[in-house]
LOSE-554754 format. One record per residue (C-alpha): residue number from 1; x negated, z negated, y negated. Coordinates in steps of 0.5 Angstrom, whole numbers, plus 500, padded with zeros to 3 digits. Layout:
! LOSE-554754
 num  px  pz  py
 NUM   X   Z   Y
...
This chain:
! LOSE-554754
 num  px  pz  py
   1 450 513 548
   2 446 519 546
   3 452 523 546
   4 455 519 541
   5 449 519 536
   6 448 527 537
   7 456 527 535
   8 455 523 529
   9 449 527 527
  10 453 534 528
  11 458 530 524
  12 454 528 518
  13 451 535 517
  14 458 538 516
  15 458 539 508
  16 465 536 507
  17 464 530 511
  18 459 525 507
  19 463 526 500
  20 470 524 504
  21 467 518 506
  22 467 515 499
  23 474 516 498
  24 476 513 505
  25 471 507 504
  26 474 505 497
  27 481 506 500
  28 479 501 505
  29 476 496 500
  30 482 497 495
  31 487 496 501
  32 484 490 503
  33 484 487 496
  34 492 487 496
  35 492 486 503
  36 488 479 503
  37 493 477 498
  38 499 478 503
  39 495 475 508
  40 494 469 504
  41 501 468 503
  42 503 470 510
  43 507 476 509
  44 508 481 515
  45 504 486 512
  46 497 483 511
  47 490 485 511
  48 489 490 516
  49 496 493 515
  50 495 494 508
  51 488 497 509
  52 490 502 514
  53 496 504 510
  54 491 505 504
  55 486 509 508
  56 491 513 512
  57 494 515 505
  58 487 517 503
  59 486 521 509
  60 492 525 509
  61 490 527 501
  62 483 529 504
  63 486 533 509
  64 491 536 505
  65 485 538 500
  66 481 541 506
  67 487 545 509
  68 491 546 503
  69 492 554 502
  70 495 552 495
  71 497 546 491
  72 504 547 493
  73 502 545 500
  74 498 539 498
  75 504 536 494
  76 508 537 500
  77 503 534 505
  78 503 528 500
  79 511 528 499
  80 511 527 507
  81 506 521 507
  82 511 518 501
  83 517 519 505
  84 514 517 512
  85 511 510 509
  86 518 509 506
  87 520 508 514
  88 514 503 514
  89 517 499 508
  90 524 499 511
  91 521 496 517
  92 519 490 514
  93 526 489 510
  94 530 483 513
  95 538 482 512
  96 539 475 513
  97 546 471 511
  98 547 475 505
  99 540 475 503
 100 534 480 503
 101 527 479 505
 102 521 483 505
 103 523 487 498
 104 516 485 495
 105 512 487 502
 106 516 494 502
 107 514 495 495
 108 507 493 496
 109 506 498 502
 110 509 503 498
 111 504 502 492
 112 498 501 497
 113 500 508 499
 114 500 511 492
 115 493 507 491
 116 490 511 498
 117 493 518 495
 118 489 516 489
 119 483 515 492
 120 484 521 497
 121 484 525 490
 122 478 521 488
 123 482 518 482
 124 478 512 483
 125 479 509 476
 126 487 509 477
 127 486 506 484
 128 482 500 481
 129 487 499 475
 130 493 500 480
 131 490 495 485
 132 488 490 479
 133 495 490 476
 134 498 489 483
 135 494 483 485
 136 496 480 478
 137 503 481 479
 138 503 479 486
 139 499 472 485
 140 500 471 478
 141 508 472 478
 142 509 468 484
 143 509 461 481
 144 514 463 475
 145 519 466 480
 146 519 460 484
 147 520 456 477
 148 526 461 475
 149 529 460 482
 150 528 452 482
 151 531 452 475
 152 537 456 477
 153 539 452 483
 154 538 446 480
 155 544 448 475
 156 548 450 480
 157 548 457 478
 158 546 463 482
 159 540 467 480
 160 542 475 478
 161 539 477 485
 162 543 472 489
 163 549 475 485
 164 547 482 487
 165 546 481 494
 166 552 476 495
 167 556 482 493
 168 554 486 500
 169 557 480 504
């Protein structure tokens, strides 16, 4: 236990350690805000997943700024993060009987990554606004989307979304 506290003390004295805590904590909080909505609606990528993705993106951004020789190397690291998270998003997509499920979850993963990158770049205002807008879209538009789907099904008409996905069968 004593070794752990010595290690933490040494870490705290590093000049870049303390300023790096704030972006990580902010990214965890903002990822949690979006993840909580996903958790409430029982989506595959919930609270912990969104928190970890957001903090991971912030970490990669902080690392890129720390080890980056120039702006070009920083942007390449961020580009790799965005590409890599695409695989996570693809993992939640399910094609079932001509319908695709998980598009919103995949888009949320992509957005949470952007929020994390913004936190790592210390663009907190942008991160907070994006999080608020995401929650409005996820929570506020859900009832309207259900109503549109219900109205389209009652008339015997398929929605534009149904028409697009039925073409892939």
